N, C-alpha and C positions, 0 to 999 in steps of 0.2 A: 568509440569503443564498442566492441561486440564480444559476447561470450557464447560459445557454441558447445553443445554436448556432443561428445565423440566417443568412439571406441578407441581403446589403447593402441590399436594398430594404425590409426590415422597418421598420415605422413608428418603432419605438423606436430602431433603429440610425440611421435618418435624423435623428431628433430629437437624438441624441447627437452626430452629425456636425455639425449646425448649432450646437450648444453649443461644440464644439471650434473650429469656424470663428470664432464670436464671440470665444472666448478668444484665438485667434491674431490676430484683428483688433485686439484691445486690446493684445496683446503687441507687435505690429509694425504701427503705424498706416501706412496706405498700401496694405496688401495688398488691401483691399476695392476701392479705386479702380483697382487694377491687374487686377481681374477674378479674383482668387484665390478658389477655392471648393472645398469638401470634400464637396459633395453631388452632384457629377457622377460618372458612371461607377461607380455603386455596384452595378449589376447583376452585375458580375464579382467581387464581394467575397463571401467567406464569413467570417462573423465570430461573435463572442460578445458577449452583453450580460450584464452583471452587474446583478442586481436585489437590492435590500434592501427588505423589506416591500412587495414588488411595484412598487417605484419603480426605473426604469432609472437606474443611477448610473455605469456605466462600459461602455466598448466597446473592441474591438480586432478587426481583421480581417486577412485575407491575400488577396492578389491574385496570380494566376499571371503570371510573367514568361516562363518557359520550363519545360521538363520538369524541370529541376533547380533552378530559382530562383523564389522568390516574394518579394513585397514585404509587409511588415507595415505596415498602414495604420490610420488612424483610432483611434490610441491615446489614450484619454481616460478620466479619472475626475473626477467632479464635485469642485470644490475642497474642499467641506466634508468629503469622504470620503478625501482624500489623506492619506498617511502612516500608513495602517492595513494595508498589505500587499495591498490589492485589485489593484493593477497587477501585482504578482507572481503572484497567482492567475490573472489573465487571461493573463499570459505563459505560465504553465504549460499552460493550455488550448490556446493558439495553438501552442506548441512541440510538444505532443502531436499536434496536427493536422498540423503541418509534417512530422513524422516519419511519421505515418500515410500521408500523401500522397507520401512518398519524395522530398521536396525535399532537396537537398544544401546549400543556402545560402538564408538569409533576409536581406533588405536593408530598411533603414529610412532615410528621409530626414527630417532634423530641422533646424529653424531654429537657428542658433547662439545666438540670444537666449533660447531655451527651455532654460535651464541645468538646471532640475530634471529635465526629460525626458532630457537628455543624460546626466546622472548615473545615472538609472534604467537607460537602455539599456546603459551601460557596466557597471553592477552586474549586469545580466542576461547579461553575457558578450559584448556586441557590441563590435567594433573600429570605430574611425571613421577616415574619410579626412581629408585636410587640408581646411581651410575652403575653400568655393567661393563664387562670387558668382552669384546667380540672374540670368540674362539676361531671364527672363520677368517677374519680379516686383520690378522696381525696384532691382536691385542688392543685395538683402538677402543676407546670408551664411547658408549652410547647410552641413551635413556629411552624408555618406552613411555609414551604419553597416552592418556585416554580421556574420553569424555563420554558421559552417559546422556542418553536422549530419552 
């Protein structure tokens, strides 16, 4: 297992973003028709890719919001590798980077239907907002999660 730091435009990072996008399209039918995409604006993302036997199986990135706040984005581990602690390892890398860059707060936005992801974020110490309704993507519910550093 290897975790590499990459720019959001890295071909393997983009590939994993597409897989996450497909996963979310299956989770919430209708997102695709509403124009939802996870492959735009990746040039402003710094991320990590986890490889097992040279195969990219997971990703996670951060995006600057302000001098003190960043968004954690594109959190994904291939389904067959879930439940093995790989997300936790990616979170450790991301949180070290957040601290290194002196961010005071990290935020994540997650669909309410993504129950396993929400449980993971809460397990990693993130607090969540009340459910909100997306005006852009067909009224689907989401929450904003945050953690102070």
